[in-house]
Biopython code that builds the backbone (N, CA, C, O; Angstrom):
import numpy as np
from Bio.PDB.StructureBuilder import StructureBuilder

atoms = [
    (1, "UNK", "N", (198.674, 104.434, 89.881)),
    (1, "UNK", "CA", (197.765, 103.611, 90.753)),
    (1, "UNK", "C", (196.434, 103.425, 90.263)),
    (1, "UNK", "O", (195.815, 104.349, 89.736)),
    (2, "UNK", "N", (195.917, 102.160, 90.427)),
    (2, "UNK", "CA", (194.604, 101.726, 89.911)),
    (2, "UNK", "C", (193.505, 102.302, 90.682)),
    (2, "UNK", "O", (193.560, 102.260, 91.911)),
    (3, "UNK", "N", (192.457, 102.865, 90.048)),
    (3, "UNK", "CA", (191.344, 103.350, 90.750)),
    (3, "UNK", "C", (190.509, 102.301, 91.203)),
    (3, "UNK", "O", (190.130, 101.477, 90.371)),
    (4, "UNK", "N", (190.127, 102.185, 92.499)),
    (4, "UNK", "CA", (189.212, 101.183, 92.980)),
    (4, "UNK", "C", (187.767, 101.637, 92.920)),
    (4, "UNK", "O", (187.391, 102.666, 93.481)),
    (5, "UNK", "N", (186.842, 100.717, 92.116)),
    (5, "UNK", "CA", (185.428, 101.021, 92.226)),
    (5, "UNK", "C", (184.718, 100.075, 93.238)),
    (5, "UNK", "O", (185.099, 98.906, 93.305)),
    (6, "UNK", "N", (183.820, 100.469, 93.938)),
    (6, "UNK", "CA", (183.275, 99.876, 95.107)),
    (6, "UNK", "C", (181.756, 99.327, 94.481)),
    (6, "UNK", "O", (181.209, 99.722, 93.451)),
    (7, "UNK", "N", (181.322, 98.405, 95.339)),
    (7, "UNK", "CA", (180.045, 97.805, 95.214)),
    (7, "UNK", "C", (179.010, 99.046, 95.352)),
    (7, "UNK", "O", (178.081, 99.265, 94.575)),
    (8, "UNK", "N", (179.281, 99.654, 96.253)),
    (8, "UNK", "CA", (178.431, 100.994, 96.507)),
    (8, "UNK", "C", (178.272, 101.933, 95.335)),
    (8, "UNK", "O", (177.197, 102.516, 95.192)),
    (9, "UNK", "N", (179.287, 102.125, 94.469)),
    (9, "UNK", "CA", (179.376, 102.878, 93.299)),
    (9, "UNK", "C", (178.737, 102.344, 92.202)),
    (9, "UNK", "O", (178.252, 103.059, 91.325)),
    (10, "UNK", "N", (178.686, 100.747, 92.177)),
    (10, "UNK", "CA", (177.907, 100.172, 91.217)),
    (10, "UNK", "C", (176.372, 100.213, 91.273)),
    (10, "UNK", "O", (175.602, 100.323, 90.318)),
    (11, "UNK", "N", (176.085, 100.105, 92.551)),
    (11, "UNK", "CA", (174.697, 100.050, 92.978)),
    (11, "UNK", "C", (174.156, 101.361, 92.671)),
    (11, "UNK", "O", (172.950, 101.303, 92.428)),
    (12, "UNK", "N", (174.707, 102.637, 92.595)),
    (12, "UNK", "CA", (174.442, 103.894, 92.465)),
    (12, "UNK", "C", (174.420, 104.106, 90.858)),
    (12, "UNK", "O", (173.525, 104.788, 90.358)),
    (13, "UNK", "N", (175.257, 103.607, 90.195)),
    (13, "UNK", "CA", (175.373, 103.647, 88.896)),
    (13, "UNK", "C", (174.401, 102.807, 88.093)),
    (13, "UNK", "O", (174.051, 103.200, 86.979)),
    (14, "UNK", "N", (173.977, 101.749, 88.565)),
    (14, "UNK", "CA", (173.305, 100.648, 87.847)),
    (14, "UNK", "C", (171.915, 100.547, 88.281)),
    (14, "UNK", "O", (171.081, 99.899, 87.648)),
    (15, "UNK", "N", (171.623, 101.280, 89.520)),
    (15, "UNK", "CA", (170.165, 101.125, 90.138)),
    (15, "UNK", "C", (169.865, 99.666, 90.387)),
    (15, "UNK", "O", (168.737, 99.227, 90.165)),
    (16, "UNK", "N", (170.918, 98.842, 90.876)),
    (16, "UNK", "CA", (170.735, 97.520, 91.233)),
    (16, "UNK", "C", (170.995, 97.307, 92.644)),
    (16, "UNK", "O", (171.938, 97.884, 93.186)),
    (17, "UNK", "N", (170.157, 96.446, 93.339)),
    (17, "UNK", "CA", (170.510, 96.228, 94.743)),
    (17, "UNK", "C", (171.573, 95.444, 94.901)),
    (17, "UNK", "O", (171.964, 94.624, 94.071)),
    (18, "UNK", "N", (172.217, 95.740, 96.283)),
    (18, "UNK", "CA", (173.456, 94.912, 96.511)),
    (18, "UNK", "C", (173.351, 93.626, 96.528)),
    (18, "UNK", "O", (174.300, 92.976, 96.089)),
    (19, "UNK", "N", (172.248, 92.983, 97.004)),
    (19, "UNK", "CA", (172.019, 91.625, 96.722)),
    (19, "UNK", "C", (171.983, 90.982, 95.498)),
    (19, "UNK", "O", (172.187, 89.771, 95.410)),
    (20, "UNK", "N", (171.728, 91.723, 94.497)),
    (20, "UNK", "CA", (171.811, 91.393, 93.024)),
    (20, "UNK", "C", (173.061, 91.416, 92.489)),
    (20, "UNK", "O", (173.411, 90.547, 91.690)),
    (21, "UNK", "N", (174.017, 92.597, 92.942)),
    (21, "UNK", "CA", (175.388, 92.518, 92.479)),
    (21, "UNK", "C", (176.130, 91.359, 93.061)),
    (21, "UNK", "O", (176.827, 90.671, 92.316)),
    (22, "UNK", "N", (176.039, 91.099, 94.295)),
    (22, "UNK", "CA", (176.761, 89.958, 94.787)),
    (22, "UNK", "C", (176.226, 88.695, 94.167)),
    (22, "UNK", "O", (176.972, 87.724, 94.042)),
    (23, "UNK", "N", (175.043, 88.659, 93.793)),
    (23, "UNK", "CA", (174.560, 87.293, 93.082)),
    (23, "UNK", "C", (175.420, 87.077, 91.731)),
    (23, "UNK", "O", (175.950, 86.054, 91.298)),
    (24, "UNK", "N", (175.374, 88.443, 91.193)),
    (24, "UNK", "CA", (176.167, 88.512, 89.842)),
    (24, "UNK", "C", (177.724, 88.264, 89.846)),
    (24, "UNK", "O", (178.383, 87.843, 88.895)),
    (25, "UNK", "N", (178.175, 88.597, 91.068)),
    (25, "UNK", "CA", (179.648, 88.182, 91.158)),
    (25, "UNK", "C", (179.779, 86.836, 91.559)),
    (25, "UNK", "O", (180.767, 86.173, 91.244)),
    (26, "UNK", "N", (178.719, 86.325, 92.326)),
    (26, "UNK", "CA", (178.786, 84.621, 92.440)),
    (26, "UNK", "C", (178.695, 83.856, 91.271)),
    (26, "UNK", "O", (179.291, 82.790, 91.117)),
    (27, "UNK", "N", (177.809, 84.490, 90.276)),
    (27, "UNK", "CA", (177.537, 83.666, 89.153)),
    (27, "UNK", "C", (178.621, 84.033, 88.083)),
    (27, "UNK", "O", (178.447, 83.507, 86.983)),
    (28, "UNK", "N", (179.700, 84.841, 88.224)),
    (28, "UNK", "CA", (180.670, 85.075, 87.253)),
    (28, "UNK", "C", (180.274, 86.056, 86.544)),
    (28, "UNK", "O", (181.064, 86.416, 85.671)),
    (29, "UNK", "N", (179.109, 86.722, 86.650)),
    (29, "UNK", "CA", (178.869, 87.664, 85.495)),
    (29, "UNK", "C", (179.499, 89.135, 85.801)),
    (29, "UNK", "O", (179.570, 89.971, 84.901)),
    (30, "UNK", "N", (179.919, 89.380, 87.031)),
    (30, "UNK", "CA", (180.643, 90.427, 87.317)),
    (30, "UNK", "C", (181.924, 90.067, 88.042)),
    (30, "UNK", "O", (181.909, 89.286, 88.994)),
    (31, "UNK", "N", (183.190, 90.715, 87.529)),
    (31, "UNK", "CA", (184.334, 90.142, 88.156)),
    (31, "UNK", "C", (185.141, 91.076, 88.760)),
    (31, "UNK", "O", (185.915, 91.753, 88.083)),
    (32, "UNK", "N", (185.031, 91.226, 90.268)),
    (32, "UNK", "CA", (186.079, 92.119, 90.975)),
    (32, "UNK", "C", (187.441, 91.540, 90.904)),
    (32, "UNK", "O", (187.732, 90.346, 90.832)),
    (33, "UNK", "N", (188.294, 92.647, 90.936)),
    (33, "UNK", "CA", (189.837, 92.184, 90.808)),
    (33, "UNK", "C", (190.374, 91.602, 91.844)),
    (33, "UNK", "O", (191.473, 91.052, 91.771)),
    (34, "UNK", "N", (189.620, 91.656, 93.005)),
    (34, "UNK", "CA", (189.862, 91.111, 94.413)),
    (34, "UNK", "C", (189.061, 90.123, 94.800)),
    (34, "UNK", "O", (188.818, 89.924, 95.990)),
    (35, "UNK", "N", (188.558, 89.388, 93.814)),
    (35, "UNK", "CA", (187.666, 88.206, 94.273)),
    (35, "UNK", "C", (188.257, 87.279, 95.222)),
    (35, "UNK", "O", (187.506, 86.848, 96.098)),
    (36, "UNK", "N", (189.317, 86.942, 95.209)),
    (36, "UNK", "CA", (189.924, 85.916, 96.325)),
    (36, "UNK", "C", (190.627, 86.666, 97.709)),
    (36, "UNK", "O", (191.000, 86.037, 98.699)),
    (37, "UNK", "N", (190.702, 87.883, 97.572)),
    (37, "UNK", "CA", (191.040, 88.528, 98.727)),
    (37, "UNK", "C", (190.076, 89.571, 99.366)),
    (37, "UNK", "O", (190.497, 90.373, 100.200)),
    (38, "UNK", "N", (188.796, 89.547, 98.967)),
    (38, "UNK", "CA", (187.693, 90.423, 99.223)),
    (38, "UNK", "C", (187.608, 90.604, 100.784)),
    (38, "UNK", "O", (187.566, 91.743, 101.249)),
    (39, "UNK", "N", (187.580, 89.463, 101.622)),
    (39, "UNK", "CA", (187.462, 89.398, 103.039)),
    (39, "UNK", "C", (188.496, 90.142, 103.611)),
    (39, "UNK", "O", (188.216, 90.884, 104.552)),
    (40, "UNK", "N", (189.864, 90.056, 103.124)),
    (40, "UNK", "CA", (191.009, 90.765, 103.871)),
    (40, "UNK", "C", (190.858, 92.398, 103.557)),
    (40, "UNK", "O", (191.091, 93.298, 104.364)),
    (41, "UNK", "N", (190.399, 92.549, 102.146)),
    (41, "UNK", "CA", (190.361, 93.914, 101.661)),
    (41, "UNK", "C", (189.136, 94.733, 102.017)),
    (41, "UNK", "O", (188.977, 95.879, 101.597)),
    (42, "UNK", "N", (188.208, 94.057, 102.867)),
    (42, "UNK", "CA", (187.007, 94.575, 103.342)),
    (42, "UNK", "C", (186.009, 94.945, 102.151)),
    (42, "UNK", "O", (185.414, 96.022, 102.161)),
    (43, "UNK", "N", (185.872, 94.152, 101.277)),
    (43, "UNK", "CA", (184.936, 94.416, 100.027)),
    (43, "UNK", "C", (185.415, 93.973, 98.665)),
    (43, "UNK", "O", (186.607, 93.764, 98.436)),
    (44, "UNK", "N", (184.563, 93.849, 97.867)),
    (44, "UNK", "CA", (184.945, 93.787, 96.568)),
    (44, "UNK", "C", (185.509, 95.073, 95.813)),
    (44, "UNK", "O", (185.040, 96.158, 96.159)),
    (45, "UNK", "N", (186.313, 95.047, 94.982)),
    (45, "UNK", "CA", (186.765, 96.078, 94.134)),
    (45, "UNK", "C", (186.746, 95.898, 92.709)),
    (45, "UNK", "O", (186.928, 94.781, 92.225)),
    (46, "UNK", "N", (186.550, 96.862, 92.039)),
    (46, "UNK", "CA", (186.547, 96.881, 90.467)),
    (46, "UNK", "C", (187.454, 97.656, 89.728)),
    (46, "UNK", "O", (187.670, 98.810, 90.096)),
    (47, "UNK", "N", (188.056, 97.165, 88.675)),
    (47, "UNK", "CA", (188.824, 98.115, 87.766)),
    (47, "UNK", "C", (187.829, 99.045, 87.098)),
    (47, "UNK", "O", (186.620, 98.825, 87.040)),
    (48, "UNK", "N", (188.450, 100.102, 86.601)),
    (48, "UNK", "CA", (187.480, 101.121, 85.727)),
    (48, "UNK", "C", (186.823, 100.517, 84.483)),
    (48, "UNK", "O", (185.668, 100.764, 84.136)),
    (49, "UNK", "N", (187.730, 99.643, 83.802)),
    (49, "UNK", "CA", (187.142, 98.840, 82.935)),
    (49, "UNK", "C", (185.879, 97.812, 83.129)),
    (49, "UNK", "O", (184.876, 97.731, 82.421)),
    (50, "UNK", "N", (186.201, 97.097, 84.227)),
    (50, "UNK", "CA", (185.052, 96.329, 84.629)),
    (50, "UNK", "C", (183.820, 96.994, 85.178)),
    (50, "UNK", "O", (182.701, 96.506, 85.025)),
    (51, "UNK", "N", (184.039, 98.069, 85.792)),
    (51, "UNK", "CA", (182.937, 99.000, 86.353)),
    (51, "UNK", "C", (182.258, 99.617, 85.118)),
    (51, "UNK", "O", (181.031, 99.700, 85.053)),
    (52, "UNK", "N", (183.032, 100.028, 84.188)),
    (52, "UNK", "CA", (182.232, 100.649, 82.796)),
    (52, "UNK", "C", (181.404, 99.501, 82.075)),
    (52, "UNK", "O", (180.306, 99.711, 81.558)),
    (53, "UNK", "N", (182.007, 98.330, 82.093)),
    (53, "UNK", "CA", (181.334, 97.241, 81.281)),
    (53, "UNK", "C", (179.987, 97.033, 82.073)),
    (53, "UNK", "O", (178.884, 97.066, 81.526)),
    (54, "UNK", "N", (180.212, 96.792, 83.553)),
    (54, "UNK", "CA", (179.067, 96.539, 84.395)),
    (54, "UNK", "C", (177.930, 97.505, 84.190)),
    (54, "UNK", "O", (176.768, 97.159, 83.981)),
    (55, "UNK", "N", (178.358, 98.732, 84.266)),
    (55, "UNK", "CA", (177.269, 99.922, 84.056)),
    (55, "UNK", "C", (176.556, 99.776, 82.640)),
    (55, "UNK", "O", (175.337, 99.851, 82.492)),
    (56, "UNK", "N", (177.423, 99.572, 81.678)),
    (56, "UNK", "CA", (176.917, 99.652, 80.315)),
    (56, "UNK", "C", (175.795, 98.296, 80.091)),
    (56, "UNK", "O", (174.754, 98.380, 79.439)),
    (57, "UNK", "N", (176.208, 97.254, 80.683)),
    (57, "UNK", "CA", (175.362, 95.844, 80.444)),
    (57, "UNK", "C", (174.291, 95.769, 81.331)),
    (57, "UNK", "O", (173.287, 95.156, 80.967)),
    (58, "UNK", "N", (174.332, 96.304, 82.474)),
    (58, "UNK", "CA", (173.436, 95.887, 83.695)),
    (58, "UNK", "C", (172.616, 97.089, 83.993)),
    (58, "UNK", "O", (171.558, 96.886, 84.589)),
    (59, "UNK", "N", (172.912, 98.238, 83.694)),
    (59, "UNK", "CA", (172.213, 99.365, 84.385)),
    (59, "UNK", "C", (170.763, 99.325, 83.988)),
    (59, "UNK", "O", (170.411, 99.006, 82.852)),
    (60, "UNK", "N", (169.806, 99.704, 85.092)),
    (60, "UNK", "CA", (168.363, 99.791, 84.721)),
    (60, "UNK", "C", (168.228, 101.019, 84.043)),
    (60, "UNK", "O", (169.121, 101.845, 84.231)),
    (61, "UNK", "N", (167.036, 101.391, 83.084)),
    (61, "UNK", "CA", (166.879, 102.566, 82.677)),
    (61, "UNK", "C", (166.359, 103.428, 83.655)),
    (61, "UNK", "O", (165.865, 102.887, 84.645)),
    (62, "UNK", "N", (166.364, 104.728, 83.586)),
    (62, "UNK", "CA", (166.077, 105.484, 84.664)),
    (62, "UNK", "C", (164.418, 105.755, 84.545)),
    (62, "UNK", "O", (163.722, 105.900, 83.539)),
    (63, "UNK", "N", (164.128, 105.763, 85.716)),
    (63, "UNK", "CA", (162.508, 105.908, 85.909)),
    (63, "UNK", "C", (161.935, 104.520, 86.843)),
    (63, "UNK", "O", (162.628, 103.717, 87.467)),
    (64, "UNK", "N", (160.753, 104.545, 86.730)),
    (64, "UNK", "CA", (160.106, 103.452, 87.568)),
    (64, "UNK", "C", (159.390, 102.316, 86.887)),
    (64, "UNK", "O", (158.591, 102.529, 85.975)),
    (65, "UNK", "N", (159.676, 101.099, 87.334)),
    (65, "UNK", "CA", (159.075, 99.846, 86.744)),
    (65, "UNK", "C", (157.598, 100.024, 87.384)),
    (65, "UNK", "O", (157.222, 100.749, 88.306)),
    (66, "UNK", "N", (156.894, 99.105, 86.567)),
    (66, "UNK", "CA", (155.512, 98.959, 87.261)),
    (66, "UNK", "C", (155.450, 98.609, 88.703)),
    (66, "UNK", "O", (154.727, 99.179, 89.520)),
    (67, "UNK", "N", (156.293, 97.593, 88.961)),
    (67, "UNK", "CA", (156.339, 97.075, 90.349)),
    (67, "UNK", "C", (156.959, 98.350, 91.277)),
    (67, "UNK", "O", (156.491, 98.499, 92.405)),
    (68, "UNK", "N", (157.844, 99.118, 90.873)),
    (68, "UNK", "CA", (158.450, 100.113, 91.721)),
    (68, "UNK", "C", (157.154, 101.219, 91.954)),
    (68, "UNK", "O", (156.782, 101.628, 93.053)),
    (69, "UNK", "N", (156.631, 101.552, 90.761)),
    (69, "UNK", "CA", (155.529, 102.660, 91.035)),
    (69, "UNK", "C", (154.153, 102.189, 91.801)),
    (69, "UNK", "O", (153.377, 102.965, 92.358)),
    (70, "UNK", "N", (154.013, 100.833, 91.722)),
    (70, "UNK", "CA", (153.037, 100.403, 92.589)),
    (70, "UNK", "C", (153.233, 100.506, 94.080)),
    (70, "UNK", "O", (152.413, 100.914, 94.901)),
    (71, "UNK", "N", (154.442, 100.074, 94.288)),
    (71, "UNK", "CA", (155.026, 100.024, 95.766)),
    (71, "UNK", "C", (155.020, 101.577, 96.228)),
    (71, "UNK", "O", (154.646, 101.873, 97.363)),
    (72, "UNK", "N", (155.481, 102.627, 95.231)),
    (72, "UNK", "CA", (155.480, 104.002, 95.832)),
    (72, "UNK", "C", (154.281, 104.519, 96.097)),
    (72, "UNK", "O", (154.035, 105.087, 97.162)),
    (73, "UNK", "N", (153.277, 104.336, 94.973)),
    (73, "UNK", "CA", (151.833, 104.731, 95.149)),
    (73, "UNK", "C", (150.873, 104.085, 96.068)),
    (73, "UNK", "O", (149.807, 104.593, 96.417)),
    (74, "UNK", "N", (151.329, 102.912, 96.443)),
    (74, "UNK", "CA", (150.342, 101.908, 97.370)),
    (74, "UNK", "C", (149.319, 101.539, 96.494)),
    (74, "UNK", "O", (148.150, 101.577, 96.878)),
    (75, "UNK", "N", (149.655, 101.141, 95.218)),
    (75, "UNK", "CA", (148.516, 100.617, 94.275)),
    (75, "UNK", "C", (149.036, 99.324, 93.889)),
    (75, "UNK", "O", (150.156, 98.878, 94.139)),
    (76, "UNK", "N", (147.951, 98.693, 93.155)),
    (76, "UNK", "CA", (148.230, 97.243, 92.727)),
    (76, "UNK", "C", (149.096, 97.367, 91.344)),
    (76, "UNK", "O", (149.061, 98.429, 90.723)),
    (77, "UNK", "N", (149.736, 96.459, 90.957)),
    (77, "UNK", "CA", (150.352, 96.406, 89.546)),
    (77, "UNK", "C", (149.352, 96.425, 88.512)),
    (77, "UNK", "O", (149.534, 97.095, 87.495)),
    (78, "UNK", "N", (148.305, 95.740, 88.692)),
    (78, "UNK", "CA", (147.307, 95.817, 87.792)),
    (78, "UNK", "C", (146.534, 97.172, 87.625)),
    (78, "UNK", "O", (146.239, 97.607, 86.512)),
    (79, "UNK", "N", (146.228, 97.805, 88.780)),
    (79, "UNK", "CA", (145.919, 99.215, 88.823)),
    (79, "UNK", "C", (146.852, 100.180, 87.919)),
    (79, "UNK", "O", (146.390, 101.055, 87.186)),
    (80, "UNK", "N", (148.033, 99.941, 88.051)),
    (80, "UNK", "CA", (149.042, 100.721, 87.238)),
    (80, "UNK", "C", (149.022, 100.245, 85.749)),
    (80, "UNK", "O", (149.123, 101.139, 84.909)),
    (81, "UNK", "N", (148.903, 98.928, 85.301)),
    (81, "UNK", "CA", (148.761, 98.550, 84.069)),
    (81, "UNK", "C", (147.630, 99.093, 83.467)),
    (81, "UNK", "O", (147.674, 99.399, 82.275)),
    (82, "UNK", "N", (146.471, 99.279, 84.228)),
    (82, "UNK", "CA", (145.202, 99.865, 83.781)),
    (82, "UNK", "C", (145.274, 101.427, 83.228)),
    (82, "UNK", "O", (144.724, 101.771, 82.181)),
    (83, "UNK", "N", (145.954, 102.234, 83.995)),
    (83, "UNK", "CA", (146.317, 103.190, 83.774)),
    (83, "UNK", "C", (147.115, 103.492, 82.602)),
    (83, "UNK", "O", (146.872, 104.492, 81.927)),
    (84, "UNK", "N", (148.047, 102.692, 82.323)),
    (84, "UNK", "CA", (148.892, 102.662, 81.073)),
    (84, "UNK", "C", (148.241, 102.402, 80.083)),
    (84, "UNK", "O", (148.500, 103.097, 79.100)),
    (85, "UNK", "N", (147.210, 101.378, 79.935)),
    (85, "UNK", "CA", (146.460, 100.901, 78.824)),
    (85, "UNK", "C", (145.371, 101.922, 78.582)),
    (85, "UNK", "O", (144.828, 101.975, 77.479)),
    (86, "UNK", "N", (145.027, 102.745, 79.578)),
    (86, "UNK", "CA", (143.947, 103.771, 79.385)),
    (86, "UNK", "C", (144.685, 105.047, 78.842)),
    (86, "UNK", "O", (143.999, 105.899, 78.278)),
    (87, "UNK", "N", (145.859, 105.209, 78.957)),
    (87, "UNK", "CA", (146.726, 106.457, 78.623)),
    (87, "UNK", "C", (146.650, 107.320, 79.559)),
    (87, "UNK", "O", (146.998, 108.450, 79.218)),
    (88, "UNK", "N", (146.271, 107.177, 80.770)),
    (88, "UNK", "CA", (146.402, 108.183, 81.758)),
    (88, "UNK", "C", (147.590, 108.176, 82.406)),
    (88, "UNK", "O", (147.749, 109.104, 83.200)),
    (89, "UNK", "N", (148.571, 107.301, 82.280)),
    (89, "UNK", "CA", (149.897, 107.231, 82.667)),
    (89, "UNK", "C", (150.596, 106.908, 81.542)),
    (89, "UNK", "O", (150.213, 105.963, 80.852)),
    (90, "UNK", "N", (151.813, 107.709, 81.168)),
    (90, "UNK", "CA", (152.598, 107.250, 80.066)),
    (90, "UNK", "C", (153.858, 106.429, 80.429)),
    (90, "UNK", "O", (154.258, 106.569, 81.585)),
    (91, "UNK", "N", (154.518, 105.624, 79.648)),
    (91, "UNK", "CA", (155.556, 104.967, 79.765)),
    (91, "UNK", "C", (156.326, 104.810, 78.535)),
    (91, "UNK", "O", (155.872, 105.189, 77.456)),
    (92, "UNK", "N", (157.546, 104.231, 78.662)),
    (92, "UNK", "CA", (158.462, 103.725, 77.568)),
    (92, "UNK", "C", (158.721, 102.354, 77.826)),
    (92, "UNK", "O", (158.801, 101.846, 78.945)),
    (93, "UNK", "N", (158.883, 101.621, 76.428)),
    (93, "UNK", "CA", (159.274, 100.334, 76.708)),
    (93, "UNK", "C", (160.737, 100.249, 76.557)),
    (93, "UNK", "O", (161.294, 100.830, 75.625)),
    (94, "UNK", "N", (161.351, 99.594, 77.377)),
    (94, "UNK", "CA", (162.869, 99.180, 77.402)),
    (94, "UNK", "C", (163.183, 97.828, 77.156)),
    (94, "UNK", "O", (162.322, 97.004, 77.460)),
    (95, "UNK", "N", (164.148, 97.469, 76.711)),
    (95, "UNK", "CA", (164.647, 96.035, 76.677)),
    (95, "UNK", "C", (165.843, 96.010, 77.495)),
    (95, "UNK", "O", (166.901, 96.615, 77.316)),
    (96, "UNK", "N", (165.460, 95.104, 78.552)),
    (96, "UNK", "CA", (166.573, 94.917, 79.508)),
    (96, "UNK", "C", (166.852, 93.630, 79.828)),
    (96, "UNK", "O", (165.873, 92.940, 80.111)),
    (97, "UNK", "N", (167.871, 93.143, 79.859)),
    (97, "UNK", "CA", (168.220, 91.706, 80.143)),
    (97, "UNK", "C", (167.338, 90.695, 79.607)),
    (97, "UNK", "O", (167.050, 89.745, 80.336)),
    (98, "UNK", "N", (166.830, 90.768, 78.346)),
    (98, "UNK", "CA", (166.069, 89.849, 77.594)),
    (98, "UNK", "C", (164.444, 90.135, 78.021)),
    (98, "UNK", "O", (163.613, 89.282, 77.711)),
    (99, "UNK", "N", (164.093, 91.162, 78.624)),
    (99, "UNK", "CA", (162.781, 91.310, 79.072)),
    (99, "UNK", "C", (162.402, 92.792, 78.345)),
    (99, "UNK", "O", (163.270, 93.582, 77.972)),
    (100, "UNK", "N", (161.150, 92.992, 78.232)),
    (100, "UNK", "CA", (160.543, 94.195, 77.929)),
    (100, "UNK", "C", (159.904, 94.739, 79.225)),
    (100, "UNK", "O", (159.101, 94.142, 79.942)),
    (101, "UNK", "N", (160.364, 95.875, 79.382)),
    (101, "UNK", "CA", (160.084, 96.773, 80.791)),
    (101, "UNK", "C", (159.321, 97.909, 80.418)),
    (101, "UNK", "O", (159.740, 98.618, 79.503)),
    (102, "UNK", "N", (158.112, 98.219, 81.079)),
    (102, "UNK", "CA", (157.458, 99.379, 80.895)),
    (102, "UNK", "C", (158.197, 100.418, 81.948)),
    (102, "UNK", "O", (158.198, 100.106, 83.138)),
    (103, "UNK", "N", (158.810, 101.616, 81.536)),
    (103, "UNK", "CA", (159.367, 102.385, 82.446)),
    (103, "UNK", "C", (158.610, 103.700, 82.438)),
    (103, "UNK", "O", (158.328, 104.315, 81.410)),
    (104, "UNK", "N", (158.328, 104.051, 83.584)),
    (104, "UNK", "CA", (157.667, 105.550, 83.966)),
    (104, "UNK", "C", (158.693, 106.551, 84.314)),
    (104, "UNK", "O", (159.441, 106.386, 85.277)),
    (105, "UNK", "N", (158.742, 107.623, 83.521)),
    (105, "UNK", "CA", (159.549, 108.642, 83.909)),
    (105, "UNK", "C", (159.015, 109.390, 85.148)),
    (105, "UNK", "O", (157.860, 109.280, 85.560)),
    (106, "UNK", "N", (160.012, 110.195, 85.722)),
    (106, "UNK", "CA", (159.492, 111.028, 86.868)),
    (106, "UNK", "C", (158.553, 112.149, 86.424)),
    (106, "UNK", "O", (157.628, 112.517, 87.148)),
    (107, "UNK", "N", (158.799, 112.691, 85.216)),
    (107, "UNK", "CA", (157.975, 113.543, 84.514)),
    (107, "UNK", "C", (156.475, 113.015, 84.238)),
    (107, "UNK", "O", (155.480, 113.739, 84.290)),
    (108, "UNK", "N", (156.472, 111.780, 83.967)),
    (108, "UNK", "CA", (155.109, 111.129, 83.608)),
    (108, "UNK", "C", (154.314, 110.990, 84.872)),
    (108, "UNK", "O", (153.103, 111.197, 84.942)),
    (109, "UNK", "N", (155.125, 110.604, 85.915)),
    (109, "UNK", "CA", (154.521, 110.377, 87.138)),
    (109, "UNK", "C", (154.019, 111.824, 87.832)),
    (109, "UNK", "O", (152.936, 111.918, 88.409)),
    (110, "UNK", "N", (154.844, 112.793, 87.709)),
    (110, "UNK", "CA", (154.313, 113.944, 88.181)),
    (110, "UNK", "C", (152.989, 114.541, 87.531)),
    (110, "UNK", "O", (152.100, 115.089, 88.183)),
    (111, "UNK", "N", (152.985, 114.361, 86.187)),
    (111, "UNK", "CA", (151.810, 114.720, 85.300)),
    (111, "UNK", "C", (150.600, 113.824, 85.763)),
    (111, "UNK", "O", (149.494, 114.316, 85.986)),
    (112, "UNK", "N", (150.899, 112.348, 85.909)),
    (112, "UNK", "CA", (149.881, 111.546, 86.429)),
    (112, "UNK", "C", (149.317, 112.131, 87.643)),
    (112, "UNK", "O", (148.145, 112.505, 87.683)),
    (113, "UNK", "N", (150.108, 112.219, 88.622)),
    (113, "UNK", "CA", (149.754, 112.761, 90.054)),
    (113, "UNK", "C", (148.951, 114.067, 89.933)),
    (113, "UNK", "O", (147.943, 114.248, 90.616)),
    (114, "UNK", "N", (149.384, 114.923, 89.105)),
    (114, "UNK", "CA", (148.663, 116.193, 89.167)),
    (114, "UNK", "C", (147.191, 116.109, 88.555)),
    (114, "UNK", "O", (146.301, 116.920, 88.811)),
    (115, "UNK", "N", (147.068, 115.017, 87.715)),
    (115, "UNK", "CA", (145.619, 114.905, 86.942)),
    (115, "UNK", "C", (144.848, 114.088, 87.916)),
    (115, "UNK", "O", (143.625, 114.225, 87.879)),
    (116, "UNK", "N", (145.373, 113.230, 88.814)),
    (116, "UNK", "CA", (144.614, 112.424, 89.699)),
    (116, "UNK", "C", (143.770, 113.074, 90.645)),
    (116, "UNK", "O", (143.096, 112.408, 91.430)),
]
sb = StructureBuilder()
sb.init_structure("model")
sb.init_model(0)
sb.init_chain("A")
sb.init_seg("    ")
for serial, (resi, resn, name, xyz) in enumerate(atoms, 1):
    if name == "N":
        sb.init_residue(resn, " ", resi, " ")
    sb.init_atom(name, np.array(xyz, "f"), 0.0, 1.0, " ", f" {name:<3s}", serial, name[0])
structure = sb.get_structure()
């Protein structure tokens, strides 16, 4: 019997929002095996192979983007960038879907908050 992977599982594995995954389905970037019967099946389901492909290709790197961290700390994005430029907050640069993203690890965040 084929293992059914759900949108919820993809959300957890990729750290992508549900609306993003649905948009990717609509655009044909992600292919549920039950695309035409999803309403009767009460949701989209994915084969293990498609699930693994999506996780490999679309998963966000672990940590916080500048936007995520600004929202979490109640700061502006420019304030977060200032701390990155000054070296008071460390990040790594990841290439994600054709963009360079600054990603701040949980460890870097804890160290930053301790010093603050």
